N, C-alpha and C positions, 0 to 999 in steps of 0.2 A: 778598488773601484766596484768588481765581482760583490763584495760582503758589501756596499753600498747598494747596489741592483736589485741585487736579496732584499733587503732588507726592506728595502721601497716595492717590491713587487707581495713581498710577506706584511706589508701594510696597507696595500690595492686590496692584496684578496681580503685581510680581514675586513677592508671597510663594504666590498663586495655582501661579504656573510649578514654585515648589521645592514644595509641597505636590505637584502634578499627579508629579513626577519623582520625589518620595518613594516613593507611591501604585507607580507603576510598576515602579520598582527592590523595591518588595515584593512583587507580583505575578511578578516574573522572579524572587525568592528563591522563593516558594510553587513553581513548579511545576518548578522545577531539583531544590527537595523531593523535591514530586510524583515528576518521574522517576527520582531515585536510588531512591526508597522499593522503587516499583514494579521497578526492575531488581534489588533486594538480595531481596528477597522472590523474585523470579523463579530465584533463582543456586541450584547445586546447595549450595552451604554453607548457604544457606536451609534446602534441604528437610531437611539432615544435620541440622540444629541442631533442626529442629521434630521430629526422627525422636526423638533426643537426650532432647528434654523428656518429649517424648514417654513413654520410654520406662524414662529415670526415676522418672515419678510413677506409675508402676506397680508399683512395686519401694519403693512408700513415701516416693517421694522424698534417696532415697540417692546421693549423687555419685557416677558409674561412671567416669571419672575422675578422676585429680590436678591436672590445670588445667580452665581453662573460655576457652571461646572469647571471643573478642572481638566484640560487637556493639554496635552502631549504636544510641544510645541514641532508640529509637522504640517503640510500642508492639507487643507481641511478638503473632504470630498466636491466634485461638483455640485454643485447644486443645478436642478432639471431648468430654472432660465438661461443655461450657461453651461451645456452641455462640452464637455471634455473628451476626446477619443480614449479608450479604455486601450489595456493590453487586446484585451479580447476583440476587441474592435477592429485590431491593426489586424488580428491572428486574421478572422474573417477576411478581412480584405483581400487576404492575402492568398489563405486557402481553400474557403470556401467555394465550390464550383458558379462558372460562371456560363451562359446561354450557351456560349459554343460547346462544353465542357456536356451540358445536357442534350444537344444536338448530337455529338459523338458517343454519349451514351447510349440512347433511343440506338441508333444504326450499329452499334455492337450490339445488342440483346437480339436482332435479328441470327446475329452469327451463333450466338449460344446453345453447342450442343444438345446439352440440358435446360428447358423451362420451368420449373415445376411450380405447381398452384400454389401459391403461399393464400391463405384462410388468414384477414385481419377481425381479429378478433375484441366486439366493442362492445361492452356491461353498459348499458342506461338508467340514469336516472336523475332525474331532474335537471339536467345542465345550463345555463343559460343557452338564448339558442343561437346566442351570435358564435360560442365559443366550440355548439355542438354543429354547428354548418361547416364551421370552420376544419372542425378535426373530418369531418368527411368530407368536406373538399380537398384538405388533404393527401384522400386514397386517394381520391380521384385523378389528383394531379400525377402522378406516380409516373413515373417514366418505363420504368415496369411493369407488363399491362396485364400480364399473368395473377391476377387478384381477384379473391372474392372475398369479400365487405362481409360477415356476421355479426351485425348488432341483437341485442337483448335489451327490451328494454322492461326494466324488474318494476313495472306498477308505478310510474309516471303518474304525478300529480298536477304538472306545469301542461297547462292546454295545449302549448306551441309544442309539446313531443311529438305525441302520434300523429300529428297530420307530417308535419318535416319528417319523420321518418320513411312515410306513406309515398312520400312524394320525393323521396330520394329513390328507394326502390325501384318507382314506377318508371323513374328515369335512367335506370343502368340495370340490365339484365344481371350484373355480377355483385350485386349490391341484396343483398337476402335481411329479414327483418323478423322477428317472432317478438309476444307482448305477451308476459305474464299475465296471468292475472292476479297473482300477487306477492309484493314485494318479501323478495328473500334473502336482500344481500347480496352483495359484489362475486362472494364463491359461488352459491345457488343462481346468480344470472350470468354469470363465465360460463359455465356450464351448458348452460343452454343456447349461449351463443358458438359453444365449443357444438353442439349437437349438430349446429345447422352444417359446419363446416364440413368439405372435403379436399381441402389442401393437404399436398403432401405437411406441408411446416404449416403452424401457424405464428402471428404474429401479435401481438397485445399492443392495443392502444386505449388509452385513457381517453373520455368520451368528452374532453376538455383540452388533449393536447394535442400537439399535429407530429406529423411527419413530416421531414424534411422530403423532398419534389425525388432525391434517389437513395434513397432509404431500403426499400425494396431489391431496386436495382445492386444492389451496391451486394446484400443478402444472395440473389440471384446468383452474383459473381463469383462470390465465394462458394458457393452451391457445386457452381461450375471447375472451382478451380480443386474442391475438398468436399467430393460425394461421400465423404464418409459424416459428414458431421452432424449429429442430432441438436445440437442447442450453439447459438451466431445471435451475440447482444454485440452492441455500441457503445459509443460516448452520445454524451445529450451536453443539453444544456437549457437553461431555464427563457419563459419568452412573458413578458411584465404587458399591463394591460394597453398598454402603449405603440406595442410591437420591439420593445428592445428585446434585445439578448442581450445571455451575461453567464455569470454563473457555470460557467464549462465543467462539465467533469469529465477529465482524461484518465480513465481504468486503466488500471493493468490486463495483462492478460490473465485468464484462470489460475487463481491461487485459491484450493479450497481450505486453507487456513484462516487465511485471510476475511474468508467468504464468511466461516464460522463465527465472525465477529463481529460482522454487517454486512447489511445487504445491499454491494454496491453493485450487480450485474443492471440491474433495474432495467432499463430504454437503453434504448431499440429493444427487445428479446424474442429471436426464433426458438420454435424447440418443434420436435418430427413429431406431426400431429398423434402416429399409431403408438407411439410412446407418451403420448401422456394421457391420451385413451387408458392404457395396461393396465399406467399408476392409480388411477383413479378421479383423472384430471382435479380441482380443484376441492379442496377442503371444506367440507360446511363446519363453522367455528372458529378458523383461523381469518376471519374478516381480517381488513387491511393489514395480515403481512400475508395473505395468500398465496402470490406469487413467493414471496420467500421461503414458504414451506412446499412452494412446488418445483423448485430448482433444487432445496434440500433432496425432494426424495429424488426428481427426475436425475441429478447427478451421480443417484449410486446407483445407475443402472449404467451409465455412461462414459466415459473417460473423454469422449469426444465431442470437446467444446471449443469453441472459435471466439476471439474476441477482433468486431471491426475497430480499429482505432480512430474510426472518423465520428463525427456529431451528423444522427445522422432523428435527434428523437427532441425535439422543442417540449418542454413541462411546464406546463401556465401554471402563472402565479398569479392568484390572485385569495381571496380573504376564506374560501373553505380550501383552498386548496394545504395540502401538507409540504409542495413546496413552500411555500410561505411561511410556512410556522408550525413547527411539530406539538403544539400544542393541539393541530389543527385534527388531528386522529389519533387520542393518546392510547386508544386501545390497541394499537396496532404493532406497539411494545408490548403488551402483554401475549401476545398474541404468537412474535417473535419469539420470545424469551419459550414457550411452549412448544415451537416449533423447533426450535433447537434441541429443548430438551430430551423430548422424543427422536432428534437424529442422534445424537447421541451415543441412545439406549441401541436403537436401531441395528447401530455401528461396531455394537457389541463395547465399545467404547465408555464406561461410566462415569459421568463428573455430574461439575455442578455447573450451571450458566449464571451469572453476574453480570449486573449490570455494570457500564461503566457510570458513574458520575462526576458532571453530570451532563450527559453525553450521550442522551435518550436516543436509540437506537444502536448504540457499542454496547458490545458483551465481550467480557470473559468470558473462557472456556476453562476451568479447574479440573483435573482429570481422574481418578481415583489411582494411586500409587498399588500397582498389583503385585508387589514385591518388594523389599527397599533392599534392595542391590545394594553391591560394595558399589563407593564413586572410588576413584582415583583422582583425587585433584593434582595436575601436571606444573610445578612454576620451573624452568628455564631462570638464573639470578649467576649475577658477576657483582660480586661487593656489594654496598649499596646497603651494607647490614640492616641500618633504621630503616629506612624505606623495605626489604621483603622483611623486618619486626612487624611493623604496620599491619603488612596485607596480614600474616598470619595471624595478628594477635586479631585480627577479626574476624578471620575465617573459623577460630577456635571458639572466640567468645559470642559470635551471631550467629553459627550454622543449628540451627533445630535439628537438621536431618539427622537419621540416627547413626548410618555405618555407611563411613569417610576414612580416607588415608590420606594424607598429604605426601608428595612425592617432589625434593627438591634434587635438583642437576645444576650441582653446584660449575659453573663454566669457566673454571680459573681462577676464582678469586683469591688474592694475596692480602685484601687487610685483616686484622687482628681483629676486628670489630665484628666482621661477616660470621668467623669461626666461632666468636662466641653469640651470635647469636643461634648458631646450630646447636650446639652444646644445650642449651638453654632451651630449646624446642625438644633434643633428643630425650632432653629430665623431667618437660612437666609433660611429655606427650612422646613416653615408648612406644607404644602401641599403634598407633599412628598418623606419627612421621619419619618421614626417612630421607636421609641425603647421598646420594652417588654423584662423584666425581666426572667430568667429563672434561677435561683440559684438551681441546681445539680449539681451532680457530671457531669466531663465530658461526655458526649455522643453524637457525631457528628451525629446519626443518630436521636436520638430523642431532640435536639434542633431543627433541622432542620423541623424534622415531626408537632414541634409547631411550628414556624416559618408559612407553611404553608398553618395552620387553619385563619392565621393573615391577610393572601396573600389576596389582593382584586386582582391580574392579570390573563387573562387566562392562560402567562407563566409562569414560577418559575424558576429566571438565579441566581441559586448557584454559590457562590463570595465567596472565601476566605480574610478572612482580613487583608491578607499582598501580598495584590496585588495590582498593578499600574497601570492604562489602559495608553497602546500607540495608541491604531488605535478608532479617536472620531467614527465612525458609526459601532461598534461594537456589539451594540443589534442591530440596522438594519441587519447587515449581520448573526447575529444570527438566529433574529426571519424568516430571508426570508428559509432559512433551518428548524427551529424548528415548521416553517406552516405550512409544508408538509404532509399529512396524515400516508408514508410513515416512517417516521421518528421521532425516539427514541432519545435521547440525543444528542447536537452539541455542540466543546466542541471547546479552541481555543488552539492557540503558544503559549506557557509558557516560560517565557525565564528567563532568568539568566540576574543578572545587570551586569556581562562583556560581553553580549552579545550573549549568549551559549541557547542552548535550555534545558529547563526544564520540557518538556513535548510537545506532538507533538501526543498524542494518547498511547492509551496504548496497549501493547502484553502481554496476556495470558502466562504462563509458562515460564518464562522466569526466570530461577533460582529457577525452584519449585517453582514462586508463580506469581508475575508479575512484569514489567519493563515497563519504559517509549520510547515509539519509538524514536533510532538519541538524545538517550540525550548526553548531551553535544558538540555539533556538533554544528558548528557555529548556526549563527540564520539564515545566508542568503544560508547556504548549499543546494547543489539539493537533497541528502539525496539517497535512493536506488530505482531505478527504478523511482526516482523525487518523493517518497510519503511525505518529506517537504514541496515542494510546491504546491501539490496537493490538493484539496479534497476529502479525503480517507474515507471511513469506515475503523472504528477497532471496535476489541468486546466492547471495550470501552474507552471512554473519563474522564479528572478527574472533581471532581468535584470542583477542588481550582476553576473552572470557569466553571457551564454547564449550558445550556437552557433546558427546554422541556417542553409541555402541560401540566397544571397542570390539568387536565383531567386522560391523562394517566400515572400519576405520582399517581392520586391514585387509576386510574385501577389496577395496582400491587402493591397496599399494602403501596407507599411510602420509605424508608429506613428501610434497617434492622434493628430495634433497639440491638438484639443479636451485633452484629457488631455496638459499640463503639468507632473504633477510624479508624478503617484500614479497606478497601476491600467495605465499605457500600457504594460507586460511583460503582466498579466494581459490583455488587451483583444488583445495580438497573442498570445498564447497560445491564446485562444480561437475566435480567425480561423482556426487553423492547426487546431484538433480542428474546427471546422467544414466545412475543406475535408476531413476525411476523415484527419487526421493523428495521431501521439500523438505529447503532451510527457515529456519523463523523463526521471529525477533520478538521477544516478549518485553512488555514493557512496565510489567510488575516485579524485574528482576531488574532491580537498580544496584550498581558498583559504583565510586570515583575513579577515573582514569588517571594518572599523571603522566601517561602518556611520556614513553620508551626512555624516558630521566636515566636508566644504568646505561642505553646504549649511546645516546648524545641524537644532535642534529644530521641530517645527513646531508650536508653543503662542502664537505670535502673534496673534491675530483675522482677520487678512488670510486666516494661513496656515489656520485651522482654519477659516472659510467656503471655504476654497478646495477641498480636504478633504470636507467635506461635499458639496460640486456633485458632486465628481469621482465620491465615495462612488453620490450617487442617478442621476448618465449611468452610469454599470456596471449597479443594477439595471433600468433604462431600456432599456438595451443588452441586457444579457442577463439576464433576468428569470429563466429557468429552470434558468440553470448557478449564477446567483449563491443561489437556491433549492437546491439540491438537487445538488450535486458528485459525480457518478455512480464519481466514486475515494473518494470517502468515505462509508462506512457510515451513515444515514440514525439508528440508536439506540447511534451515539457520541455526547460534548458536544460540543456549538457555542456553548458557552461557551469552551472552551478548547483550545491546539494538542497539547494532551498526550496524545490518543486515548483517555479513559477514558470509562466507560459513562457513558451519559445518565443526568438523575438526572431520573427520574421529576415530582418534587417542584419541581423549577426548570425541566424544562424538558418541556413538556406537551405 
């Protein structure tokens, strides 16, 4: 009887494991589908298809062409005549301030200990009258009253501009206007507006955009909490000619290496005026990217950068706006490239700025390697000799870096095939390959800490045995970053064999633990705000492929041996952050990752118990980080790894 019960229990447990695996695969397929849909809907083809459908509808449904583009069998976007509430509409309905909130804000201003004057800087040149008027009215409508509006007209030729500016200046004493005699373009014009400013802080506003009513209030509120702040930026969205809001940009907190790859702070931006004046204001010659250049120079003088994760700025979409088309101001990208090239030279980190094609405004920086110091590649393994051999073959045949060693830690292998692989590589690479036995119960942290005692390199490159190198200069690219004094851990883009993403950085707090950024997206996808194609700061990267300097690894105590299987790499990265270092992901370093084949699935009861125990340990050790990842905006979902807007009904 007991034997029958045991057999039935075993069959039931096996079925449960099969069902759990089916659910996991279903979730993976769903996330991959969502990623593909997002990529399709953001493509130029999809936009052209949408325009074609709209035009067809206007002429009564007649076909314009004798062919019809093939598109995926998914629901079409809403037609203008049949509006459908979007995810962002739902988000705004839940989170945008209400009239009662505005009234409360106005009362709160009265009890602010500090009421700094904020000078709103607006360079003006031939804006449409309605847009210019709306921009000025958005400042007049600010809840926070301690502002001045500094408008500089850059010799506009449209007849409505000067009378309109003069009328507003006469209407409110807080509005200052200067008229330039000759057109000098946006940098010179911005400096003319800056010369009018007397506020402790300046805020930048384009002549056709809008400030949210609470924009300056939120900035002043932050300054009362953090008077040390020198630079503040917020989230933003876009507003079309019909007044519809769309395309919210939910940004990370300050991420200096992400910023070197794209200008993401944008609007709303506030700067301490004395510091802007000290660095010379806006530089002529960087028109179109004058604010990118300004932030690069400004943040070299201060680390007091703060982010308000609220939509406080509405970027106008119209035919001449860069918000409408990247082709509107192509010269801006040339200026960005020059600003970045000068920045890395100023900072004593020479290198080359490369454009990410075909994504204008995104860049990769490849730093010069000052010295090709030795890299110790550390690989723990237990049997699975064929898989290990594939990993080693890819390292020794692909790697172009001239100075490395491979250290394999044998964690109790018993198969003859594994020993054959060890012998093969000891014979082929006697100077670059070593095997050390460590026959203990599996403890990833302890195994790797032991390996570090055997390493002779100044860089430690931790690598799983179930990986395969794709990028020949992978070590070179990782050393370029790891050599920098500001950098802690450097990670790579890891792919599943089906060419979808397994790892592109780690986000904390996903599903109450951690998640891999953009998991199951296509390998060549753009990602949210271009994060897949950009070098980005993350709270952590996976140790399936991670490099760091040996000195800082030892300084923080290496891997935490209490964490035998999971989170040890996350804990290491957080210890680096605690030391003021940055962790980064590199999109141009790619490997296949077959993900824990040698260790198996964590479905057994004892493994699940261990997982929950280690999760609890992390939440106790790093409560703030696990609840609020500063490199991931709180307005994005914590349920999935796909950067969708959080659903107010599911994520209050």
